[in-house]
C-alpha positions in Angstrom: -6.8 60.7 -7.7 -8.0 62.2 -4.5 -6.2 62.2 -1.2 -8.7 59.6 0.2 -8.0 57.1 -2.6 -4.2 57.3 -2.3 -4.0 55.5 1.1 -6.4 52.8 -0.1 -4.4 52.4 -3.3 -1.2 52.1 -1.3 -2.7 49.6 1.0 -3.9 47.5 -2.0 -0.5 47.7 -3.7 1.2 46.6 -0.5 -1.2 43.7 -0.1 -0.7 42.8 -3.8 3.1 42.9 -3.4 2.9 40.7 -0.2 0.7 38.2 -2.1 3.0 38.2 -5.0 6.0 37.6 -2.8 4.2 34.6 -1.2 3.4 33.2 -4.6 7.0 33.6 -5.7 8.2 31.8 -2.6 5.8 29.0 -3.2 6.9 28.8 -6.9 10.5 28.6 -5.9 9.8 25.8 -3.5 7.8 23.8 -6.1 10.6 24.3 -8.7 13.2 23.1 -6.3 11.1 20.0 -5.5 10.6 19.3 -9.2 14.3 19.7 -9.9 15.1 17.2 -7.1 12.5 14.8 -8.4 14.0 14.9 -11.9 17.6 14.8 -10.7 17.4 11.6 -8.7 16.1 9.3 -11.4 18.6 10.8 -13.9 21.5 10.1 -11.5 20.2 6.6 -10.8 20.0 5.9 -14.6 23.4 7.5 -15.4 25.3 6.2 -12.3 26.4 2.9 -13.8 27.4 4.6 -17.1 29.5 7.1 -15.1 31.1 4.4 -13.1 31.9 2.4 -16.3 33.4 5.6 -17.9 35.6 6.1 -14.9 36.9 2.5 -15.0 37.5 2.9 -18.8 39.4 6.1 -18.2 41.6 4.4 -15.5 42.3 1.5 -17.8 43.3 3.8 -20.7 45.5 5.8 -18.4 47.3 2.7 -17.2 47.7 1.5 -20.8 49.1 4.9 -21.8 51.6 4.9 -19.0 52.7 1.4 -19.9 53.1 2.3 -23.5 55.1 5.4 -22.6 57.4 3.4 -20.3 57.9 0.8 -23.1 58.7 3.5 -25.6 61.1 5.1 -23.1 63.0 1.8 -22.6 63.1 1.2 -26.4 64.7 4.6 -26.9 67.2 4.0 -24.2 68.1 0.6 -25.5 68.3 1.6 -29.2 68.7 5.3 -29.5 70.0 5.4 -33.1 67.2 3.2 -34.4 64.7 5.3 -32.4 66.1 8.5 -34.0 65.9 7.0 -37.5 62.3 5.9 -36.9 61.3 9.3 -35.6 62.9 10.9 -38.6 61.1 8.6 -41.0 57.7 9.1 -39.4 58.2 12.9 -39.4 59.3 12.8 -43.0 56.3 10.7 -44.1 53.9 12.8 -42.1 55.3 15.9 -43.6 54.9 14.5 -47.1 51.3 13.4 -46.5 50.3 16.7 -45.0 51.9 18.8 -47.7 49.5 17.4 -50.3 
């Protein structure tokens, strides 16, 4: 390369880099727009399912808390029977798992 071609090549490279940066910025904008366009219908379609799942989780949590409270009362009212039942369940579980 000669000295005269070097500034021209540098100018072309700078112009190409500037053009490439502009194309990348445009591509980023288009990808962001596409992502938003795909996200909104998906949220609309899955919104009711998510709401129903949240309601189901709340109901299961409430039922679990009630069952734990009932079990706690049962243990307090009949501690010996609760201890014997716990032993029997543990014994049977151990026998089943040892096979």
